[in-house]
C-alpha positions in Angstrom: 50.2 -99.8 223.9 49.6 -100.9 220.3 45.9 -100.8 219.2 44.2 -101.7 216.0 41.1 -99.9 214.6 38.1 -102.2 214.3 37.0 -100.7 211.0 40.1 -99.9 208.9 42.6 -102.2 210.7 45.3 -99.5 211.0 47.6 -100.0 213.9 48.3 -97.0 216.2 50.3 -96.4 219.3 48.7 -95.1 222.5 50.5 -93.9 225.6 50.3 -96.5 228.3 49.1 -93.9 230.8 46.3 -92.5 228.6 42.8 -92.9 229.8 41.7 -94.7 226.6 44.6 -97.2 227.0 43.5 -97.9 230.5 39.9 -98.4 229.5 40.9 -100.8 226.7 43.1 -102.8 229.0 40.7 -103.1 231.9 37.5 -103.6 229.9 38.1 -105.9 226.9 34.5 -105.4 225.6 35.5 -101.8 224.5 37.0 -101.5 221.1 39.4 -98.9 219.5 38.4 -96.8 216.6 40.9 -94.4 215.0 40.2 -90.7 214.7 39.6 -90.8 211.0 37.0 -93.5 211.2 35.4 -91.8 214.3 35.1 -88.5 212.4 33.8 -90.2 209.3 31.0 -92.0 211.2 30.1 -88.9 213.1 29.8 -86.9 209.8 27.7 -89.6 208.2 25.4 -89.8 211.3 24.9 -86.1 211.3 23.9 -86.3 207.7 21.4 -89.0 208.4 20.0 -87.0 211.3 19.6 -84.0 209.0 17.4 -86.0 206.6 14.7 -86.5 209.3 14.5 -90.2 208.8 16.9 -91.1 211.6 15.4 -92.3 214.9 17.2 -93.2 218.1 16.2 -96.5 219.6 18.2 -96.3 222.8 15.4 -95.6 225.2 11.6 -95.2 225.1 11.5 -92.1 227.2 9.7 -88.9 226.2 13.1 -87.2 225.8 13.5 -89.1 222.5 10.2 -87.7 221.2 11.3 -84.2 222.0 14.5 -84.7 220.0 
């Protein structure tokens, strides 16, 4: 299966039986991101968390306040 990264537009080949390929095929709302972009975003997010000015807005539970 040919997939294209949503950030850098590189085209990669996934095995048709891979779990990610099945997820992309069955749920079109999911998008593909290459490993380089995924690692870059993870590194930048970790750097933002380390500054102390980063806040998660996913839920309003007390778990976020403990984080």
